[in-house]
N, CA and C of each residue as an Amber inpcrd file, in Angstrom:
protein
   477
   1.0290000  -7.6540000 -60.7010000   0.3950000  -7.3870000 -59.2920000
  -0.9640000  -7.0650000 -59.1700000  -1.6270000  -7.6990000 -58.2040000
  -3.0220000  -7.4970000 -58.3020000  -3.3240000  -6.2920000 -57.5590000
  -4.1610000  -5.4110000 -58.2870000  -4.8130000  -3.9130000 -57.6440000
  -5.2800000  -4.2320000 -56.1250000  -4.9450000  -3.6010000 -55.3270000
  -5.9830000  -3.6890000 -53.9130000  -7.0390000  -2.5710000 -53.9140000
  -7.9680000  -2.8340000 -53.3450000  -9.1140000  -1.6680000 -52.9930000
  -8.5380000  -1.2400000 -51.3360000  -8.2560000   0.2270000 -51.4300000
  -7.9530000   0.7970000 -49.9960000  -9.0880000   1.6190000 -49.5750000
  -9.4210000   0.9500000 -48.3130000 -10.5330000   1.8060000 -47.3900000
  -9.9160000   2.5240000 -46.3940000 -10.2790000   3.5730000 -46.1830000
 -10.2190000   4.0180000 -44.5340000 -11.7430000   4.4270000 -44.0880000
 -11.6600000   4.2080000 -42.9130000 -13.0550000   4.3010000 -42.1570000
 -13.0130000   4.9810000 -40.7090000 -13.9730000   5.6740000 -40.3120000
 -14.2180000   6.2040000 -38.9610000 -15.3350000   6.0740000 -38.5890000
 -15.9140000   6.2410000 -37.5010000 -17.1090000   6.6400000 -36.7730000
 -17.2240000   7.3250000 -35.7310000 -18.3100000   8.2120000 -35.4400000
 -18.2760000   9.1160000 -34.4280000 -19.8250000   8.8630000 -33.6790000
 -19.7420000   9.1930000 -32.5960000 -21.2540000   9.3900000 -31.8260000
 -20.8440000  10.4600000 -30.5750000 -21.9640000  11.0490000 -30.6370000
 -22.1060000  12.4800000 -29.5360000 -23.0410000  11.8170000 -28.5860000
 -22.2840000  11.5310000 -27.6440000 -22.7410000  11.1650000 -26.2380000
 -22.5290000   9.5310000 -25.9000000 -22.4610000   8.8160000 -27.1830000
 -22.1740000   7.3930000 -26.9540000 -23.1640000   6.6660000 -25.7460000
 -24.5710000   6.6260000 -25.9140000 -25.2090000   6.6580000 -27.2150000
 -25.5100000   8.2790000 -27.5520000 -25.8330000   8.5590000 -28.7600000
 -26.2540000   9.6680000 -29.0450000 -26.2140000   9.8570000 -30.5510000
 -26.3660000  11.0290000 -31.2920000 -26.4960000  11.2370000 -32.8120000
 -25.1510000  10.6570000 -33.1630000 -25.0620000  10.0150000 -34.0900000
 -23.6910000   9.3840000 -34.9220000 -23.4580000   9.3920000 -36.1800000
 -22.3140000   9.0020000 -36.7410000 -22.0280000   9.0840000 -38.1710000
 -20.8720000   8.3600000 -38.4970000 -20.9270000   7.8920000 -39.7680000
 -19.5570000   7.1610000 -40.0580000 -19.0670000   7.9730000 -41.3880000
 -17.9080000   7.5520000 -41.6050000 -17.0610000   8.4840000 -42.8290000
 -16.2620000   7.2930000 -43.4820000 -16.2390000   7.1030000 -44.5460000
 -15.1150000   6.1650000 -45.4950000 -14.6450000   7.0130000 -46.8100000
 -13.3920000   6.2740000 -47.1590000 -12.9360000   6.8690000 -48.1160000
 -12.5250000   6.0280000 -48.8860000 -12.8270000   5.2990000 -50.1930000
 -12.4890000   4.2010000 -50.7550000 -11.3150000   4.6870000 -52.0440000
 -10.3160000   4.0550000 -52.0530000  -9.5050000   4.4920000 -53.1260000
  -9.1670000   3.0760000 -54.1100000  -9.2770000   3.3200000 -55.3300000
  -9.1070000   2.1900000 -56.3890000  -8.0430000   2.9570000 -57.2280000
  -6.8860000   2.7410000 -57.2960000  -5.6090000   3.4980000 -58.1910000
  -6.1070000   4.7440000 -58.2930000  -6.0910000   5.6060000 -59.2800000
  -6.5610000   7.1060000 -59.2080000  -7.8700000   7.2450000 -58.8390000
  -8.8070000   6.6660000 -58.7610000 -10.1610000   6.8680000 -58.2090000
 -10.3180000   7.0000000 -56.9170000 -11.3010000   7.8360000 -56.3660000
 -11.6070000   7.8900000 -54.7950000 -13.0090000   8.3340000 -54.7360000
 -13.5520000   7.7270000 -53.8490000 -15.0820000   7.8120000 -53.5440000
 -15.1730000   8.0690000 -52.0660000 -16.1090000   8.9670000 -51.6170000
 -16.2540000   9.2490000 -50.1050000 -17.8340000   8.8990000 -49.8280000
 -17.6630000   8.2810000 -48.8050000 -19.3330000   8.1140000 -48.1930000
 -19.4850000   8.3340000 -46.5950000 -20.5510000   8.8870000 -46.3260000
 -20.8170000   9.5400000 -45.0270000 -22.4370000   9.2450000 -44.8300000
 -22.8480000   9.3090000 -43.4790000 -24.0560000   8.9840000 -43.2420000
 -24.5110000   9.1630000 -41.7860000 -25.3020000   9.8590000 -41.2240000
 -25.6930000  10.4130000 -39.8320000 -26.8030000   9.3280000 -39.3040000
 -26.8220000   9.0520000 -38.0950000 -27.8990000   8.2580000 -37.3850000
 -28.4030000   9.1130000 -36.2600000 -29.4030000   9.1010000 -36.0380000
 -30.2310000  10.0360000 -34.8780000 -29.5930000   9.7570000 -33.5760000
 -29.5140000   8.1820000 -33.2630000 -29.1380000   7.6710000 -31.9580000
 -28.4240000   6.5560000 -32.1030000 -27.0610000   6.4020000 -31.7180000
 -26.3830000   5.0220000 -32.0970000 -25.1960000   5.2010000 -30.8570000
 -23.9850000   4.2430000 -31.2220000 -23.0030000   4.4030000 -30.6110000
 -21.8370000   4.4030000 -31.4790000 -20.7290000   4.7490000 -30.7800000
 -19.4190000   4.8950000 -31.8470000 -18.9100000   3.3100000 -32.2200000
 -19.1950000   2.3530000 -31.5270000 -18.8180000   0.9410000 -31.9650000
 -19.5910000   0.4760000 -33.1870000 -20.9160000   0.9630000 -33.2220000
 -21.7960000   0.9840000 -34.1750000 -21.4020000   1.6820000 -35.5730000
 -20.8880000   2.9480000 -35.4880000 -20.8030000   3.6580000 -36.5030000
 -19.1030000   3.3350000 -37.0320000 -18.3120000   2.7380000 -36.3890000
 -17.0850000   2.1270000 -36.8190000 -17.2760000   1.1140000 -37.5870000
 -18.1790000   0.4310000 -37.2000000 -18.4840000  -1.0580000 -38.0800000
 -19.4160000  -0.6610000 -39.2940000 -20.2390000   0.4160000 -38.9040000
 -21.1340000   0.4220000 -40.1160000 -20.3710000   1.1740000 -41.2890000
 -19.1750000   1.8800000 -40.8740000 -18.4530000   2.5830000 -42.1050000
 -17.6960000   1.5630000 -42.9110000 -17.5790000   0.3940000 -41.9880000
 -16.7810000  -0.7560000 -43.1520000 -17.7680000  -1.3200000 -43.7920000
 -19.3720000  -1.5570000 -43.1600000 -20.1770000  -2.3660000 -43.8350000
 -20.6360000  -1.3550000 -45.2660000 -20.9060000  -0.0630000 -44.8810000
 -21.3750000   0.6380000 -46.3060000 -20.2110000   0.7410000 -47.2080000
 -18.8770000   0.7170000 -46.9630000 -17.7040000   0.5160000 -47.5780000
 -18.0560000  -0.7440000 -48.4920000 -18.3040000  -1.9300000 -47.9910000
 -18.5040000  -2.9700000 -48.7320000 -20.0130000  -3.1700000 -49.7590000
 -20.8020000  -2.4600000 -48.9230000 -22.4250000  -2.1810000 -49.9640000
 -21.8940000  -1.5460000 -51.1980000 -21.0400000  -0.5420000 -51.2940000
 -20.9210000   0.3850000 -52.2700000 -20.0420000  -0.3050000 -53.3960000
 -19.3320000  -1.5810000 -53.1710000 -18.6040000  -2.2720000 -54.1770000
 -19.7610000  -2.9530000 -55.0330000 -19.2410000  -2.9160000 -56.3280000
 -19.8090000  -3.6310000 -57.6870000 -19.4370000  -4.6680000 -58.0160000
 -18.2410000  -4.8500000 -57.5120000 -17.5010000  -6.3660000 -57.8590000
 -17.4760000  -7.2520000 -56.4620000 -17.0270000  -8.2300000 -56.8990000
 -16.7090000  -9.5470000 -55.7570000 -15.4720000 -10.1100000 -55.7930000
 -14.8430000 -10.8700000 -55.2080000 -13.2360000 -11.1520000 -55.2290000
 -12.3030000 -10.3850000 -55.0620000 -12.3710000  -9.0780000 -54.7150000
 -11.6360000  -7.9580000 -54.3900000 -10.4780000  -8.2320000 -53.3380000
  -9.3630000  -7.5860000 -53.4560000  -8.3250000  -7.7960000 -52.4750000
  -8.4810000  -6.4540000 -51.7970000  -8.9790000  -6.4240000 -50.7020000
  -9.3640000  -5.1750000 -49.7640000  -8.1760000  -5.0950000 -48.7620000
  -7.9600000  -3.8300000 -48.4610000  -7.1210000  -3.5980000 -47.2200000
  -8.0650000  -2.2140000 -46.4040000  -8.5930000  -2.3320000 -45.0090000
  -9.5900000  -1.7320000 -44.5470000  -8.6270000  -1.0550000 -43.3990000
  -8.4080000   0.3550000 -43.3940000  -7.7980000   1.0490000 -42.2690000
  -8.7420000   1.4200000 -41.3790000  -8.7920000   1.1640000 -40.0530000
  -9.4690000   1.7590000 -39.0650000  -8.8450000   2.0640000 -37.8310000
  -9.3270000   2.9600000 -37.0460000  -9.0040000   3.3150000 -35.8010000
  -9.7120000   2.6780000 -34.7720000 -10.2100000   1.5800000 -34.9590000
 -11.3160000   1.2920000 -34.1740000 -10.4980000  -0.1600000 -33.8640000
 -10.0870000  -0.3560000 -32.3500000  -9.4820000  -1.6980000 -32.1370000
 -10.5770000  -2.6990000 -32.0580000 -11.8870000  -2.4640000 -31.5880000
 -12.9610000  -3.2810000 -31.8700000 -13.0610000  -4.0700000 -33.0410000
 -13.2950000  -2.9760000 -33.8730000 -13.4910000  -3.6610000 -35.4070000
 -12.0920000  -4.5750000 -35.7710000 -11.1810000  -3.8760000 -35.6540000
 -10.0170000  -4.5960000 -36.4410000  -9.8010000  -6.0860000 -35.5100000
  -9.8360000  -5.9260000 -34.1210000  -9.5170000  -7.0600000 -33.3530000
 -10.4230000  -8.3490000 -33.7040000 -11.7110000  -7.6730000 -33.6570000
 -13.0320000  -8.5470000 -33.7910000 -12.6640000  -9.3850000 -35.1520000
 -11.9430000  -9.0310000 -36.2100000 -11.9740000  -9.6930000 -37.4560000
 -10.3550000 -10.1910000 -37.4880000  -9.4090000  -9.4320000 -37.1980000
  -8.0010000 -10.1460000 -37.1710000  -7.7780000 -10.9900000 -36.0590000
  -8.2760000 -11.0250000 -35.1210000  -7.9420000 -12.1940000 -33.9200000
  -9.1000000 -13.0010000 -33.9350000  -9.9820000 -13.0530000 -35.0050000
 -10.5420000 -14.2550000 -35.2670000 -12.1820000 -14.0200000 -33.9600000
 -12.1090000 -13.0310000 -33.2300000 -13.3740000 -13.0120000 -32.2140000
 -14.6790000 -13.2890000 -33.1010000 -14.9510000 -12.5000000 -34.2060000
 -16.1140000 -12.7560000 -34.9350000 -16.2590000 -14.2420000 -35.2780000
 -15.4650000 -14.9920000 -35.5320000 -15.7780000 -16.6320000 -35.7910000
 -16.3130000 -17.0160000 -34.4280000 -15.5740000 -16.6610000 -33.4390000
 -16.3640000 -17.2950000 -32.3790000 -17.8560000 -16.9260000 -31.8930000
 -17.8170000 -15.5570000 -32.1950000 -19.1500000 -15.0050000 -31.8590000
 -20.2920000 -15.4560000 -32.9620000 -19.7480000 -15.9330000 -34.0120000
 -20.7980000 -16.7890000 -34.9370000 -21.0580000 -18.0740000 -34.4820000
 -19.8590000 -18.8310000 -33.7500000 -20.3540000 -20.0920000 -33.4540000
 -21.4350000 -20.1730000 -32.4670000 -21.5010000 -18.9590000 -31.4220000
 -22.2700000 -18.8970000 -30.3940000 -23.5680000 -18.0800000 -30.5530000
 -23.6490000 -17.9220000 -31.9210000 -24.8090000 -16.9960000 -32.3450000
 -24.7520000 -15.4880000 -31.5110000 -23.8480000 -15.1140000 -31.2360000
 -23.5410000 -13.9780000 -30.7120000 -24.1930000 -13.7870000 -29.4690000
 -24.5520000 -15.0230000 -28.7020000 -25.1060000 -14.7140000 -27.4210000
 -24.2000000 -13.8080000 -26.4520000 -24.9710000 -13.0050000 -25.7910000
 -24.6380000 -12.0930000 -24.9780000 -23.6410000 -10.8580000 -25.6520000
 -23.4940000 -11.0100000 -27.0630000 -22.7710000 -10.0220000 -27.6680000
 -23.4590000  -8.8590000 -28.3090000 -22.8470000  -7.5940000 -28.0180000
 -23.6080000  -6.5390000 -28.8700000 -23.2960000  -6.3550000 -30.4730000
 -24.2340000  -5.5930000 -31.1210000 -24.0970000  -5.3330000 -32.2440000
 -24.2100000  -6.6380000 -32.9980000 -24.6500000  -7.5790000 -32.9960000
 -24.8090000  -9.0020000 -33.4540000 -25.4810000  -8.5380000 -35.2670000
 -26.5060000  -7.6190000 -35.1520000 -27.1920000  -7.3750000 -36.4150000
 -25.8440000  -6.8070000 -37.6280000 -25.0230000  -5.8890000 -36.9410000
 -24.1580000  -5.4940000 -37.6910000 -23.0060000  -6.4030000 -38.2380000
 -22.7020000  -7.5320000 -37.1100000 -21.4770000  -8.0910000 -37.4560000
 -21.7730000  -9.2360000 -38.3020000 -23.2440000  -9.5280000 -38.2230000
 -23.7620000 -10.4440000 -39.3140000 -23.9260000  -9.7760000 -40.6560000
 -24.1540000  -8.9310000 -40.8720000 -24.2810000  -8.0330000 -41.9100000
 -22.5980000  -8.0610000 -42.5430000 -21.8810000  -7.5520000 -41.6510000
 -20.5370000  -7.6150000 -42.2910000 -19.7260000  -9.1180000 -42.6400000
 -20.0830000  -9.8890000 -41.7230000 -19.8690000 -11.1310000 -42.3260000
 -20.4670000 -11.6200000 -43.3270000 -21.6960000 -11.5890000 -43.6780000
 -22.3130000 -11.6790000 -45.1730000 -21.7250000 -10.9820000 -46.2940000
 -21.2500000  -9.9020000 -46.0290000 -20.6150000  -9.1170000 -47.1280000
 -19.2560000  -9.3280000 -47.3880000 -18.2970000  -9.7920000 -46.1630000
 -17.0530000  -9.8790000 -46.3180000 -16.5830000 -11.2760000 -47.0330000
 -17.4620000 -12.1850000 -46.8710000 -17.2670000 -13.5280000 -47.7420000
 -16.9700000 -13.2750000 -48.9960000 -17.4630000 -12.5320000 -49.6950000
 -17.1710000 -12.0060000 -50.9360000 -15.7020000 -11.7690000 -51.7150000
 -15.2780000 -11.0500000 -50.3720000 -13.9230000 -10.4550000 -50.7960000
 -12.6820000 -10.9610000 -49.8940000 -11.3730000 -10.8140000 -49.9920000
 -10.3730000 -11.1020000 -49.4390000  -9.9630000  -9.6240000 -48.7040000
 -10.3280000  -9.7900000 -47.3300000 -10.1320000  -8.5610000 -46.6400000
  -9.3610000  -8.5380000 -45.3900000  -8.3790000  -7.4830000 -45.3500000
  -7.7500000  -7.4580000 -44.2810000  -7.6350000  -6.0920000 -43.4750000
  -7.9530000  -6.2020000 -42.3450000  -8.3490000  -5.0490000 -41.2320000
  -6.7720000  -4.7490000 -40.9040000  -6.4750000  -3.2290000 -40.7000000
  -5.2070000  -2.8570000 -40.4270000  -5.5510000  -1.5710000 -39.4270000
  -5.2870000  -1.5520000 -38.1660000  -5.5050000  -0.7040000 -37.3590000
  -4.4060000   0.6610000 -37.6110000  -4.9670000   2.0490000 -37.5230000
  -3.9930000   3.0910000 -37.5490000  -4.4420000   3.8800000 -36.5220000
  -3.6630000   4.7540000 -35.9450000  -4.1670000   5.6340000 -34.8350000
  -4.9740000   7.0710000 -35.1340000  -5.8150000   6.8740000 -34.5260000
  -7.0340000   7.9030000 -34.6670000  -6.4910000   9.3400000 -34.3900000
  -7.0680000  10.2230000 -34.8970000  -6.7320000  11.8620000 -34.5970000
  -5.1780000  12.0200000 -34.6270000  -4.5710000  11.6010000 -35.2380000
  -3.1490000  11.6540000 -35.5170000  -2.7730000  12.1900000 -36.9220000
  -1.5430000  11.9480000 -37.6100000  -1.0920000  12.6170000 -39.0040000
  -1.5760000  11.6070000 -40.4020000  -2.4280000  11.1500000 -40.0080000
  -3.1850000   9.8010000 -41.2840000  -3.9610000  10.8030000 -41.7880000
  -3.6370000  11.4360000 -43.0780000  -4.5690000  12.0950000 -43.6650000
  -5.9440000  11.6350000 -43.9910000  -5.9550000  10.3740000 -44.8310000
  -7.1010000   9.5920000 -44.8160000  -8.1830000   9.4700000 -43.4140000
  -7.5870000   9.1400000 -42.5320000  -7.9260000   8.5210000 -41.4790000
  -8.8070000  10.1300000 -40.7980000  -8.0040000  11.2170000 -40.8350000
  -8.7270000  12.4530000 -40.3800000  -9.8450000  12.9410000 -41.6090000
  -9.5240000  12.7020000 -42.6660000 -10.8260000  12.8870000 -43.4220000
 -12.0030000  12.0360000 -43.2170000 -11.8100000  10.8030000 -42.9450000
 -12.9930000  10.1690000 -42.3390000 -13.5190000  10.5280000 -41.4110000
 -12.6980000  10.9550000 -40.3020000 -13.0840000  11.6020000 -39.0510000
 -13.9550000  12.9010000 -39.3430000 -13.5560000  13.6030000 -40.2060000
 -14.3390000  14.9680000 -40.5890000 -15.6790000  14.4570000 -41.0890000
 -15.7430000  13.5210000 -41.9080000 -17.2160000  13.0370000 -42.6440000
 -17.8860000  12.5820000 -41.6180000 -17.4680000  11.8840000 -40.4650000
 -18.1940000  11.3270000 -39.5770000 -18.7530000  12.0950000 -38.4970000
 -17.8080000  13.0320000 -38.2750000 -18.5400000  14.0790000 -37.1260000
 -19.3540000  15.0190000 -37.9310000 -18.9240000  15.6470000 -39.2800000
 -20.2120000  16.3420000 -39.8300000 -21.5370000  15.3980000 -39.9910000
 -21.4070000  14.3260000 -40.2220000 -22.6540000  13.3110000 -40.5460000
 -23.3860000  13.2620000 -38.9830000 -22.5650000  13.2130000 -38.0720000
 -23.0810000  12.9980000 -36.7870000 -23.8040000  14.2340000 -36.3850000
 -23.0360000  15.4170000 -36.5680000 -23.5130000  16.8520000 -36.1930000
 -24.8230000  17.6140000 -37.0710000 -24.6230000  16.9820000 -38.3690000
 -25.5260000  17.9010000 -39.1230000 -26.6460000  16.9870000 -40.0300000
 -26.6490000  15.6910000 -39.8800000 -27.5200000  14.8430000 -40.5220000
 -27.2060000  14.9620000 -42.1540000 -28.2240000  14.6330000 -42.9970000
 -29.7240000  14.2690000 -42.2810000 -29.5940000  12.7690000 -41.4590000
 -30.1980000  12.6630000 -40.7260000 -29.6830000  11.2770000 -39.7970000
 -31.1160000  10.3490000 -40.1730000 -30.4960000   9.0300000 -40.3370000
 -31.4190000   7.8810000 -40.5680000 -31.6320000   7.3630000 -38.9320000
 -32.5210000   6.0670000 -39.3420000 -32.9150000   5.4120000 -37.4400000
 -31.9050000   4.3480000 -37.7060000 -31.1130000   4.1610000 -36.6850000
 -30.2250000   3.1200000 -36.5930000 -30.8990000   1.7110000 -35.7670000
 -32.0170000   0.9580000 -36.7630000 -32.9490000   0.1600000 -36.0630000
 -32.3630000  -0.7320000 -35.2050000 -31.3040000  -1.4550000 -35.6680000
 -30.4710000  -2.3600000 -34.5710000 -30.2480000  -1.7200000 -33.4260000
 -29.9160000  -0.6050000 -33.3330000 -29.3580000  -0.0490000 -32.1150000
 -30.9330000   0.2970000 -31.2790000 -31.5940000   0.9260000 -31.7820000
 -32.8460000   1.5280000 -30.9210000 -33.7950000   0.3620000 -30.7270000
 -33.8170000  -0.7260000 -31.5630000 -34.5560000  -1.9500000 -30.9610000
 -33.5610000  -2.8060000 -29.6490000 -32.3510000  -2.8760000 -30.0650000
 -31.6920000  -3.2870000 -28.8670000 -31.7160000  -2.5800000 -27.4280000
 -31.8500000  -1.2990000 -27.8330000 -31.7760000  -0.2840000 -26.4990000
 -33.3230000  -0.6670000 -25.8120000 -34.2910000  -0.8160000 -26.7160000
 -35.6360000  -0.9940000 -26.1380000 -35.8050000  -2.2200000 -25.5880000
 -35.1930000  -3.2600000 -26.1320000 -35.4640000  -4.9310000 -25.8150000
 -34.3840000  -5.5760000 -25.6610000 -33.5510000  -4.8500000 -24.5080000
 -32.3430000  -5.5840000 -23.9980000 -32.2230000  -6.9890000 -23.7420000
 -31.2500000  -7.9490000 -24.3330000 -31.0410000  -9.1710000 -23.9490000
 -30.0530000  -9.2250000 -23.4210000 -30.2950000 -10.2730000 -22.1740000
 -29.3510000 -10.3340000 -21.1890000 -29.0400000 -11.8460000 -21.3840000
 -27.6350000 -12.3880000 -21.2530000 -27.3510000 -13.6140000 -21.2820000
 -26.9090000 -13.9860000 -22.4820000
């Protein structure tokens, strides 16, 4: 049986937009790694997606079978219902977070990824851990600049 990388992710934003952060837990067999980062101004959806991206960036191998657990319907549905494929075809015209979706797509093609929705703030220990990492990063920093969000916020694109 091929071993799978299991990833749990969560994002948080205080004010939406406001200070935000993501948290992720990567599990490979008995090994476990936690990731988190805060941003000075961002949105919840961006942090949900950034958690997945940061997890994929942390990988040193390609061709992995990965199951990502997220409480974000936005992230899970965009991939599993193939909305992302439609957005790529129209070059994200009128869509938010194009910078992050393009980065996710670039990273995802190196792996076999399945996204699974989990209920947030429930009894899933790993999702709750990711929530704690994300909210701590949002609240305490250190904060990076979410350049994609701040640029888009200052230079809105309509249509």
